[in-house]
DRENLUMTOR-91512 format. One line per 8 residues: number of its first residue (from 1); for each residue x negated, y negated, z negated of C-alpha. Coordinates in pm, whole numbers. Example, Ala and Ser with C-alpha at 12.3 -4.5 7.8 and 13.67 -1.06 7.14 Angstrom:
2
1> -1230/450/-780 | -1367/106/-714
//
This chain:
391
1> -9653/-11095/-5750 | -9832/-11106/-6089 | -10091/-10838/-6148 | -10040/-10578/-6416 | -10249/-10611/-6730 | -10350/-10253/-6795 | -10341/-10195/-7168 | -10380/-9893/-7391
9> -10014/-9797/-7379 | -9995/-9838/-7003 | -10269/-9580/-6965 | -10068/-9309/-7141 | -10068/-9029/-6883 | -9753/-8852/-6776 | -9913/-8519/-6864 | -9864/-8411/-7224
17> -10144/-8484/-7471 | -10066/-8174/-7676 | -9856/-7858/-7632 | -9503/-7956/-7541 | -9235/-7922/-7803 | -8969/-7675/-7695 | -8655/-7836/-7566 | -8360/-7797/-7803
25> -8107/-7530/-7714 | -7830/-7788/-7750 | -7803/-8144/-7633 | -7566/-8403/-7772 | -7755/-8712/-7659 | -7537/-9014/-7581 | -7603/-9299/-7339 | -7392/-9596/-7240
33> -7263/-9560/-6886 | -7420/-9801/-6638 | -7307/-9909/-6291 | -7556/-10077/-6057 | -7498/-10446/-5991 | -7339/-10513/-5653 | -7455/-10768/-5397 | -7295/-11109/-5448
41> -7231/-11347/-5159 | -7387/-11685/-5228 | -7106/-11882/-5064 | -6864/-11757/-5331 | -7103/-11677/-5621 | -7408/-11906/-5609 | -7490/-11861/-5980 | -7633/-11552/-6149
49> -7632/-11553/-6530 | -7759/-11291/-6771 | -7912/-11239/-7114 | -8276/-11142/-7143 | -8373/-10800/-7279 | -8706/-10716/-7445 | -8621/-10356/-7533 | -8859/-10089/-7404
57> -8690/-9770/-7527 | -8581/-9651/-7183 | -8938/-9625/-7051 | -9077/-9406/-7329 | -8757/-9201/-7342 | -8784/-9129/-6968 | -9149/-9036/-7021 | -9036/-8785/-7283
65> -8803/-8617/-7033 | -9070/-8604/-6761 | -9331/-8467/-7000 | -9090/-8184/-7084 | -9043/-8104/-6715 | -8690/-8237/-6674 | -8516/-8537/-6522 | -8352/-8793/-6751
73> -7977/-8855/-6742 | -7902/-9133/-6496 | -7764/-9359/-6770 | -8090/-9326/-6965 | -8261/-9526/-6690 | -8238/-9898/-6764 | -8448/-10065/-6495 | -8513/-10383/-6691
81> -8672/-10183/-6974 | -8905/-10009/-6730 | -9012/-10350/-6597 | -9049/-10503/-6942 | -9250/-10215/-7087 | -9564/-10354/-6923 | -9752/-10678/-6983 | -9800/-10908/-6683
89> -10039/-11197/-6639 | -9779/-11469/-6677 | -9924/-11801/-6798 | -9899/-11891/-7164 | -9652/-12173/-7246 | -9799/-12522/-7251 | -9790/-12746/-7555 | -9513/-12678/-7804
97> -9295/-12491/-7556 | -9220/-12136/-7679 | -9167/-11989/-7329 | -9317/-12033/-6981 | -9130/-11957/-6656 | -9271/-11798/-6340 | -9091/-11747/-6006 | -9232/-11573/-5699
105> -9090/-11443/-5371 | -9221/-11140/-5183 | -9122/-10875/-4930 | -8881/-10600/-5033 | -9070/-10268/-4999 | -8761/-10055/-4929 | -8595/-10297/-4685 | -8829/-10506/-4462
113> -8553/-10750/-4366 | -8498/-10846/-4731 | -8693/-11022/-5004 | -8762/-10968/-5372 | -8742/-11264/-5609 | -8929/-11231/-5937 | -8834/-11440/-6241 | -9074/-11402/-6532
121> -9072/-11545/-6884 | -9370/-11538/-7117 | -9339/-11598/-7490 | -9610/-11782/-7681 | -9868/-11558/-7848 | -9904/-11626/-8219 | -10202/-11476/-8399 | -10113/-11236/-8680
129> -10283/-11453/-8941 | -10059/-11745/-8840 | -9730/-11557/-8867 | -9494/-11655/-9150 | -9473/-11409/-9442 | -9251/-11106/-9385 | -8980/-10957/-9605 | -8935/-10611/-9454
137> -8707/-10324/-9546 | -8789/-9987/-9392 | -8455/-9809/-9348 | -8545/-9445/-9285 | -8315/-9163/-9178 | -8409/-8851/-9380 | -8104/-8644/-9284 | -8136/-8282/-9175
145> -8141/-8382/-8809 | -8477/-8558/-8869 | -8669/-8245/-8973 | -8834/-8159/-8638 | -9203/-8254/-8581 | -9123/-8535/-8335 | -8892/-8706/-8585 | -8977/-8755/-8954
153> -9345/-8648/-8932 | -9402/-8883/-8635 | -9202/-9152/-8816 | -9438/-9130/-9114 | -9737/-9173/-8883 | -9573/-9477/-8724 | -9487/-9656/-9048 | -9829/-9586/-9199
161> -9978/-9767/-8897 | -9759/-10070/-8966 | -9844/-10069/-9337 | -10214/-10103/-9253 | -10136/-10431/-9072 | -9957/-10593/-9367 | -10103/-10895/-9545 | -10081/-10974/-9918
169> -9807/-11230/-9850 | -9591/-10968/-9676 | -9351/-10749/-9873 | -9197/-10407/-9802 | -8910/-10212/-9953 | -8805/-9861/-9849 | -8444/-9741/-9829 | -8358/-9388/-9719
177> -8030/-9224/-9632 | -7903/-8871/-9583 | -7581/-8761/-9755 | -7616/-9083/-9955 | -7839/-9389/-9949 | -8111/-9466/-10202 | -8387/-9714/-10282 | -8721/-9531/-10274
185> -8940/-9840/-10317 | -8836/-10187/-10427 | -8997/-10486/-10258 | -9376/-10442/-10288 | -9665/-10667/-10177 | -9835/-10565/-9853 | -10166/-10548/-10041 | -10044/-10239/-10231
193> -10088/-10009/-9933 | -10157/-9703/-10148 | -9818/-9717/-10320 | -9629/-9790/-9998 | -9807/-9511/-9811 | -9745/-9258/-10089 | -9371/-9327/-10080 | -9363/-9287/-9701
201> -9564/-8963/-9707 | -9340/-8815/-9978 | -9021/-8834/-9771 | -8845/-8509/-9681 | -8548/-8440/-9452 | -8218/-8281/-9555 | -7843/-8347/-9564 | -7591/-8530/-9348
209> -7624/-8888/-9225 | -7474/-9174/-9426 | -7604/-9435/-9183 | -7347/-9700/-9271 | -7426/-9680/-9644 | -7798/-9696/-9570 | -7765/-10011/-9361 | -7556/-10181/-9630
217> -7813/-10104/-9900 | -8104/-10212/-9679 | -7944/-10550/-9612 | -7863/-10592/-9981 | -8230/-10539/-10069 | -8345/-10771/-9789 | -8110/-11043/-9911 | -8231/-11011/-10272
225> -8589/-11083/-10157 | -8502/-11332/-9882 | -8790/-11560/-9779 | -8696/-11910/-9667 | -8889/-11979/-9349 | -9014/-11621/-9343 | -8943/-11318/-9129 | -8659/-11126/-9293
233> -8601/-10798/-9113 | -8468/-10446/-9156 | -8651/-10183/-8948 | -8426/-9883/-8889 | -8594/-9555/-8792 | -8355/-9280/-8682 | -8232/-9051/-8407 | -7908/-9250/-8424
241> -7695/-8954/-8531 | -7464/-9133/-8775 | -7202/-8880/-8883 | -7088/-8988/-9229 | -6934/-9318/-9343 | -6890/-9626/-9126 | -7009/-9433/-8824 | -6826/-9587/-8530
249> -7036/-9817/-8315 | -6786/-10099/-8364 | -6791/-10083/-8744 | -7169/-10074/-8760 | -7225/-10358/-8515 | -6975/-10588/-8690 | -7151/-10532/-9021 | -7490/-10609/-8865
257> -7360/-10928/-8702 | -7254/-11059/-9042 | -7603/-11016/-9187 | -7762/-11155/-8870 | -7580/-11480/-8938 | -7750/-11485/-9281 | -8092/-11479/-9112 | -8173/-11110/-9161
265> -8251/-10937/-8832 | -8259/-10570/-8737 | -8508/-10377/-8523 | -8451/-10012/-8431 | -8702/-9733/-8368 | -8566/-9416/-8209 | -8719/-9071/-8257 | -8670/-8714/-8139
273> -8474/-8528/-7876 | -8153/-8333/-7837 | -7919/-8553/-8041 | -8040/-8908/-7970 | -7758/-9160/-7985 | -7921/-9414/-7756 | -7599/-9609/-7709 | -7564/-9674/-8082
281> -7927/-9764/-8138 | -7931/-10013/-7850 | -7608/-10173/-7970 | -7734/-10204/-8329 | -8056/-10377/-8221 | -7868/-10610/-7985 | -7624/-10720/-8254 | -7903/-10755/-8508
289> -8115/-10991/-8293 | -8385/-10725/-8281 | -8591/-10502/-8057 | -8512/-10137/-7971 | -8807/-9907/-7901 | -8829/-9530/-7863 | -9132/-9361/-8022 | -9227/-9042/-7838
297> -9588/-9014/-7958 | -9849/-9175/-8183 | -9983/-9397/-7904 | -9638/-9548/-7853 | -9615/-9607/-8228 | -9948/-9791/-8214 | -9829/-10001/-7918 | -9506/-10110/-8088
305> -9619/-10145/-8450 | -9985/-10246/-8415 | -10072/-10393/-8072 | -9736/-10570/-8039 | -9659/-10611/-8409 | -9617/-10989/-8384 | -9354/-10952/-8112 | -9176/-10672/-8296
313> -9154/-10869/-8620 | -9150/-11242/-8536 | -8887/-11416/-8321 | -8995/-11729/-8130 | -8681/-11793/-7920 | -8320/-11698/-7995 | -8028/-11635/-7760 | -8233/-11666/-7441
321> -8029/-11672/-7119 | -8132/-11700/-6757 | -7925/-11868/-6486 | -8041/-11871/-6123 | -7870/-12083/-5856 | -7905/-11963/-5496 | -7893/-12195/-5194 | -7646/-12066/-4930
329> -7857/-12231/-4659 | -8142/-11995/-4750 | -7978/-11691/-4909 | -7684/-11492/-4781 | -7647/-11246/-5071 | -7834/-11122/-5377 | -7819/-10852/-5639 | -7979/-10844/-5983
337> -8178/-10523/-6031 | -8106/-10385/-6377 | -7962/-10583/-6671 | -7623/-10422/-6596 | -7511/-10452/-6958 | -7659/-10802/-6995 | -7465/-10988/-6725 | -7284/-11298/-6853
345> -7014/-11524/-6718 | -7159/-11843/-6570 | -6982/-12052/-6833 | -7165/-11859/-7109 | -7498/-12014/-7015 | -7425/-12338/-7201 | -7212/-12178/-7473 | -7427/-12158/-7786
353> -7169/-11932/-7946 | -7240/-11659/-7692 | -7504/-11421/-7826 | -7799/-11325/-7606 | -8138/-11158/-7638 | -8422/-11292/-7852 | -8793/-11309/-7766 | -9073/-11223/-8004
361> -9427/-11355/-8010 | -9606/-11252/-7691 | -9302/-11086/-7537 | -9257/-11114/-7162 | -8938/-11068/-6960 | -8925/-10976/-6591 | -8619/-10982/-6365 | -8602/-10892/-5996
369> -8343/-10991/-5738 | -8302/-10821/-5402 | -8219/-11096/-5154 | -8059/-11090/-4810 | -8182/-11407/-4636 | -7942/-11636/-4454 | -7918/-11537/-4089 | -7998/-11172/-4156
377> -7819/-10928/-3922 | -7475/-10812/-4031 | -7458/-10468/-4189 | -7173/-10226/-4232 | -6970/-10321/-4540 | -7018/-10105/-4847 | -6640/-10075/-4881 | -6400/-10014/-4592
385> -6204/-10330/-4503 | -5844/-10339/-4615 | -5583/-10256/-4352 | -5231/-10391/-4386 | -4920/-10251/-4214 | -4601/-10443/-4159 | -4284/-10264/-4262
//
């Protein structure tokens, strides 16, 4: 198996770096329900097809729960995001190829009679100075729910880190929303860091959450300053608690899909605890061809917006799908570990109309299969066999 490249973010200890914030007395967090993938028999289902996922929110969100001395909800645990949080020593793509592929087989640690198959993708690293110019819109939730220290104050720290990485050819606008949406800063060159930083630092929380109106205004501003051949992206920072306006997940995702088709993508940064709407934030990023990360401390902000800025902002491969074909002479059954909400029909692999995950510069994707080899001893079925009675 590839070795783990230990980086700054990977060294973040599980113990808290500062006094723990008190847990909220109420909890309205929402997560999409997940059901583990079942084993598939190769003789009837030789193909396994799924969309990649480069989100990392689940890992840092789980860390937040553990640092507060509690276990995360089971649906907060998305195995693929735990795997993809770390950087592995996959080889860089050769030539003009944007992605390299690695496959390795090893023993299964929890079942000696089985194997683990690793499939790894590595996106090409592009140096920051070689990235195309960026047209960014910071869409910032300043509603009352964002007032706690691990929300808007941490958000300001995070965006100020990103601002320091901007080049003169990059541009930034700032849209905020609470009871209504407003333009705080029109598109400004990245060289004017003082003006951009002052607008970020002056934000204050208060009011309800007009998330739908904020997204509409952010896309309008992004479209007005659209850069042909550039990176056009809205970066939404929120706890996901949309409670005014076009607030259903379906309405929001349909709106984002329309702008995605115009070449304006959406990345989502989640903050805070107690009322996180993880299901909405993940869905918005997926539909917007973007990346979903959860920021639980300043080191995570540095990882996402500084160390991995190129991957967060610049897409190198769109609609990436993986299809694995298993040989029934070698494999009896398999199950994909994680990616429960990314599984695709086999026919979707060659259907360019079917949306899938995108990869940014330097992103890596890891998938694991648990494999029962051909000839392995029979085990008791997971479900009782059907019994029929003549009448």
